[in-house]
C-alpha positions as CSV (number, residue, x, y, z in Angstrom):
1,M,-1.4,21.7,-10.0
2,I,2.4,21.2,-9.9
3,D,4.5,22.8,-12.4
4,V,8.2,22.6,-12.2
5,K,10.6,24.4,-14.7
6,S,14.4,23.9,-15.0
7,L,14.4,23.1,-11.1
8,S,18.1,22.6,-9.8
9,K,19.6,22.1,-6.2
10,H,23.3,22.3,-5.7
11,Y,25.0,21.3,-2.4
12,G,28.5,22.8,-3.3
13,T,29.8,21.1,-6.1
14,H,27.1,18.1,-6.0
15,H,24.1,18.7,-8.1
16,A,21.5,16.8,-6.1
17,V,18.7,17.9,-8.8
18,D,20.0,19.4,-12.3
19,G,17.5,21.3,-14.4
20,I,14.5,19.0,-14.1
21,S,10.9,20.3,-15.5
22,F,7.6,18.6,-15.3
23,S,3.7,19.3,-14.6
24,I,1.0,17.2,-13.0
25,G,-2.4,18.2,-13.7
26,E,-5.6,18.2,-11.4
27,G,-6.6,14.9,-10.1
28,E,-3.6,12.9,-11.6
29,I,-1.8,10.2,-9.6
30,V,2.0,10.5,-10.7
31,G,4.8,8.2,-9.5
32,F,8.0,9.7,-9.0
33,L,10.6,7.0,-9.2
34,G,14.8,6.7,-9.1
35,P,17.3,5.0,-7.2
36,N,18.8,6.1,-3.8
37,G,20.4,9.5,-4.0
38,A,18.6,10.1,-7.4
39,G,17.2,13.6,-6.2
40,K,13.7,12.5,-5.6
41,T,13.4,13.5,-1.8
42,T,15.3,16.7,-2.4
43,T,12.6,17.7,-5.3
44,L,9.9,16.7,-2.8
45,R,11.3,19.0,-0.1
46,V,11.8,22.0,-2.5
47,L,8.1,21.5,-3.4
48,T,7.0,21.6,0.2
49,C,9.0,24.4,0.9
50,F,11.6,22.6,3.4
51,H,14.4,24.3,1.5
52,P,14.9,26.5,-1.5
53,A,16.2,25.6,-4.8
54,T,19.3,27.0,-6.3
55,A,17.7,27.8,-9.7
56,G,14.5,27.4,-11.6
57,S,10.8,27.7,-10.8
58,A,8.0,25.6,-9.0
59,T,4.5,26.3,-8.4
60,V,1.9,24.3,-6.5
61,A,-1.9,25.1,-7.0
62,G,-0.8,28.3,-8.7
63,Y,1.6,29.5,-5.6
64,D,5.3,29.9,-6.1
65,V,7.2,27.8,-3.7
66,F,9.9,30.2,-3.1
67,T,7.7,33.6,-2.5
68,Q,4.6,32.2,-1.6
69,S,5.4,29.3,0.8
70,E,2.8,29.9,3.5
71,Q,0.1,29.4,0.9
72,V,1.8,26.4,-0.6
73,R,2.0,24.9,2.7
74,A,-1.8,25.3,3.1
75,Q,-2.4,23.5,-0.4
76,I,-0.2,20.4,0.5
77,G,-0.5,17.4,2.5
78,Y,3.2,16.0,2.8
79,L,4.0,12.4,4.2
80,P,7.8,12.1,4.5
81,E,9.4,8.7,4.6
82,S,10.1,9.0,8.0
83,V,7.4,10.9,9.8
84,P,8.5,12.9,12.7
85,M,6.2,12.7,15.7
86,Y,5.9,13.5,19.4
87,P,5.8,9.8,20.9
88,E,4.4,10.8,23.9
89,M,1.3,12.1,22.7
90,R,-1.8,9.9,21.9
91,V,-2.8,9.8,18.3
92,R,-6.0,11.9,18.9
93,E,-4.1,14.6,20.5
94,Y,-1.4,14.7,17.9
95,L,-4.1,14.9,15.1
96,H,-5.7,17.8,17.2
97,F,-2.4,19.5,17.5
98,R,-1.6,19.4,13.9
99,G,-5.1,20.8,13.0
100,K,-4.5,23.7,15.2
101,L,-1.5,24.4,13.6
102,R,-3.2,24.7,10.3
103,G,-5.7,27.0,11.8
104,M,-8.5,24.6,12.0
105,T,-11.5,25.2,14.4
106,R,-12.4,22.7,17.2
107,E,-15.4,21.7,15.1
108,Q,-13.4,21.3,12.0
109,R,-10.8,19.2,13.7
110,E,-13.3,17.0,15.2
111,T,-15.1,16.5,11.9
112,S,-11.9,15.8,9.9
113,L,-10.4,13.6,12.8
114,R,-13.2,11.3,12.6
115,G,-12.9,11.0,8.9
116,V,-9.1,10.4,8.8
117,V,-9.2,7.9,11.4
118,E,-11.8,5.7,9.6
119,R,-9.9,6.3,6.3
120,C,-6.5,5.1,7.5
121,W,-7.6,2.4,9.9
122,L,-6.8,4.1,13.2
123,G,-9.7,3.4,15.1
124,D,-8.0,0.6,17.3
125,V,-5.2,3.0,18.4
126,V,-6.6,6.6,18.3
127,D,-6.3,6.7,22.0
128,R,-2.7,5.0,22.4
129,P,0.5,6.8,22.6
130,I,2.3,7.2,19.3
131,G,5.5,5.6,21.0
132,Q,3.6,2.5,21.5
133,L,2.9,2.1,18.0
134,S,4.4,-0.1,15.2
135,K,6.1,1.7,12.3
136,G,3.2,0.6,10.1
137,F,0.7,2.4,12.6
138,R,2.9,5.5,12.8
139,Q,3.1,5.8,8.9
140,R,-0.8,5.5,9.1
141,V,-0.8,8.4,11.5
142,G,1.5,10.5,9.2
143,L,-1.1,9.9,6.2
144,A,-3.9,10.9,8.5
145,D,-2.1,14.0,9.4
146,A,-1.4,14.7,5.8
147,L,-5.1,14.1,4.9
148,L,-6.6,16.2,7.9
149,H,-7.0,19.6,6.4
150,N,-8.3,18.1,3.1
151,P,-5.6,19.8,0.9
152,P,-5.9,19.6,-3.0
153,V,-2.3,18.3,-3.4
154,L,-0.9,15.1,-1.7
155,I,3.0,14.6,-1.8
156,L,3.7,10.8,-0.5
157,D,7.1,9.7,0.1
158,E,7.2,5.9,0.4
159,P,3.6,5.7,1.9
160,T,3.7,2.2,2.4
161,V,6.8,1.6,4.3
162,G,6.3,-0.7,7.3
163,L,2.8,-1.8,6.3
164,D,1.9,-5.4,5.9
165,P,0.5,-6.9,2.6
166,S,-3.3,-6.4,3.2
167,Q,-2.7,-2.6,4.3
168,I,-0.4,-2.0,1.3
169,R,-3.4,-3.2,-0.8
170,E,-5.9,-0.9,1.2
171,T,-3.4,1.9,1.0
172,R,-3.3,1.2,-3.0
173,R,-7.2,1.6,-2.9
174,L,-7.0,4.6,-0.7
175,I,-4.6,6.5,-3.0
176,G,-7.0,5.7,-6.1
177,E,-9.9,7.2,-4.2
178,L,-7.8,10.2,-3.2
179,A,-7.4,11.1,-7.1
180,Q,-11.3,12.0,-7.0
181,Q,-10.4,15.0,-4.6
182,H,-6.6,15.5,-4.6
183,T,-3.7,15.7,-6.9
184,V,-1.2,13.0,-5.9
185,L,2.7,13.0,-6.2
186,L,3.7,9.5,-4.9
187,S,7.5,8.4,-4.5
188,S,8.1,4.7,-3.8
189,H,10.6,2.0,-4.4
190,I,8.0,-0.6,-4.6
191,L,7.6,-0.5,-8.4
192,P,4.7,-2.9,-8.6
193,E,2.7,-0.8,-6.3
194,V,3.4,2.5,-8.5
195,E,2.5,0.3,-11.6
196,A,-0.7,-0.5,-10.1
197,T,-1.8,3.0,-8.5
198,C,-0.3,5.6,-10.8
199,Q,-1.5,6.9,-14.1
200,R,1.8,8.4,-15.0
201,I,5.3,7.7,-14.0
202,I,8.5,10.1,-13.8
203,I,11.9,8.5,-13.4
204,I,14.8,10.5,-12.1
205,N,18.4,9.5,-12.1
206,R,21.5,11.5,-11.1
207,G,19.3,14.6,-10.5
208,R,17.8,14.4,-14.2
209,I,14.6,13.2,-15.6
210,V,15.6,10.2,-17.8
211,A,12.0,8.9,-18.7
212,S,8.4,9.7,-18.2
213,G,5.1,8.2,-19.5
214,T,2.2,5.9,-18.5
215,P,3.0,2.5,-17.2
216,E,2.1,1.1,-20.5
217,E,4.2,3.3,-22.6
218,L,7.3,2.6,-20.4
219,R,6.6,-1.0,-20.5
220,E,6.5,-0.8,-24.3
221,R,9.8,1.1,-24.7
222,V,11.7,-1.7,-22.6
223,A,9.9,-4.6,-24.6
224,G,11.0,-3.5,-28.0
225,T,10.3,-6.7,-29.9
226,S,7.7,-9.2,-28.5
227,G,8.8,-12.2,-26.6
228,L,6.8,-15.4,-26.8
229,I,7.1,-18.7,-25.0
230,V,5.8,-21.7,-26.8
231,E,5.6,-25.5,-26.2
232,L,5.3,-27.7,-29.3
233,K,5.3,-31.5,-29.5
234,A,7.7,-31.9,-32.5
235,A,11.3,-32.1,-33.3
236,W,13.5,-29.0,-32.9
237,T,15.0,-29.6,-36.3
238,E,11.4,-29.0,-37.5
239,I,10.5,-26.3,-35.4
240,E,13.4,-24.1,-35.8
241,P,13.2,-23.3,-39.5
242,A,9.4,-23.3,-39.4
243,L,9.4,-20.4,-36.8
244,R,12.5,-18.4,-38.3
245,G,10.5,-18.4,-41.7
246,L,7.9,-16.3,-40.0
247,S,7.8,-12.5,-40.7
248,G,9.6,-10.3,-38.2
249,V,11.1,-13.2,-36.1
250,T,14.7,-12.2,-34.9
251,E,15.5,-14.8,-32.4
252,V,14.4,-18.5,-32.0
253,R,15.8,-20.6,-28.8
254,G,14.6,-24.1,-28.1
255,T,15.0,-26.4,-25.0
256,P,14.0,-30.0,-25.3
257,D,11.6,-31.4,-22.7
258,G,11.0,-35.4,-23.5
259,S,8.9,-35.4,-26.6
260,W,7.9,-31.6,-26.2
261,T,10.2,-28.5,-27.2
262,R,10.3,-25.5,-25.3
263,V,10.7,-22.5,-27.6
264,A,11.8,-18.7,-26.5
265,L,10.8,-16.7,-29.5
266,R,11.3,-12.8,-30.4
267,A,9.7,-11.1,-32.9
268,A,8.6,-7.6,-34.1
269,G,4.8,-7.4,-32.9
270,D,2.6,-10.0,-31.5
271,Q,3.2,-13.3,-33.4
272,R,0.8,-15.6,-31.3
273,E,-1.5,-16.1,-34.2
274,A,0.9,-16.7,-36.7
275,V,2.4,-19.5,-34.4
276,A,-0.8,-21.2,-33.7
277,A,-1.7,-21.3,-37.4
278,L,1.6,-22.8,-38.0
279,A,1.2,-25.3,-35.3
280,A,-2.3,-26.2,-36.5
281,G,-1.1,-26.3,-40.2
282,R,1.7,-28.9,-39.4
283,G,-0.2,-30.9,-37.1
284,W,1.9,-30.2,-33.9
285,P,0.3,-30.3,-30.6
286,L,0.3,-27.0,-28.7
287,R,0.6,-27.1,-24.9
288,E,1.5,-23.3,-24.0
289,L,1.6,-20.2,-25.9
290,R,2.0,-16.9,-24.2
291,R,3.5,-13.5,-24.6
292,E,6.1,-12.2,-22.2
293,I,5.0,-8.9,-20.7
294,A,7.7,-6.5,-19.8
295,T,7.6,-5.1,-16.3
296,L,8.1,-1.3,-15.1
297,E,11.0,-3.1,-13.0
298,D,12.5,-4.2,-16.2
299,F,12.2,-0.6,-17.9
300,F,13.6,1.1,-14.5
301,V,16.5,-1.3,-14.5
302,K,17.3,-0.8,-18.1
303,I,16.9,2.9,-18.1
304,V,18.9,3.5,-14.8
305,A,21.5,1.3,-15.9
306,G,21.7,3.0,-19.3
307,A,22.1,6.4,-17.8
308,H,24.7,5.2,-15.6
309,E,26.9,3.6,-18.4
310,A,26.3,6.7,-20.6
311,Q,27.8,9.0,-17.8
312,T,30.7,6.7,-17.2
313,V,31.9,6.0,-20.7
314,P,35.3,7.7,-21.1
315,V,35.8,10.3,-23.4
316,E,38.6,9.9,-26.1
């Protein structure tokens, strides 16, 4: 549904997007992540035909964004981070107006409007002027607008900005449901939301793609060796050599806590069974044994920081 090949966008000598390539299949929910200024919004604007690229190619639903922009726009529902609206218009009037621009008949607009008002929780404000709405409600109006013509592709730039926690949860659920009928490209700074919502993630930094994969694959890459937290009732002088003797253990650090010792352990693979067996065999009471799971935020920080260091290392 979305196919990008060697796409670049330059502003003078500044390379906002620098030769990126990726593809998104039908029904996928893909997160598009990166720090501020990484090139995310520029890429989305090229895909939605807001401005042309400098080089490369991109298609949406089989249409070329450079030579078939009208067809591409018909296939896309776009929610920008800051949704431009007419504040004096009522929500119902605005959505009818947007439907007219898309060539929808009055009957089509009425039917679609009822559906998007319900899906985006706008029933209480549908007859209020947009200028009187909070930022969260305006964001929901923008999402309703993006869904109005039932496009096969949705491009959402920070869709949960301004929403409260319950609305964020409902939006997460809605995006999951949308994948049954739409392909979704989602840009967000809220990494736990992306991790919970997206099937695949693309990370861009300084205009280039630096990583991609499922959330599980990315977490595994940053985790490397497994981290364990263990609490044992025994002396550190006994615990340390015993744990270091386990196969694959690379690091053991202990902190006394009264008669208990709290241990942070790193090892290749999951060593929970081996640690539990060791404690049972030595007769050590075991109060805690858990694996530390790397988060998408850990990977994001590591990969972006690594890419920054790689680009700032002086050449000798």
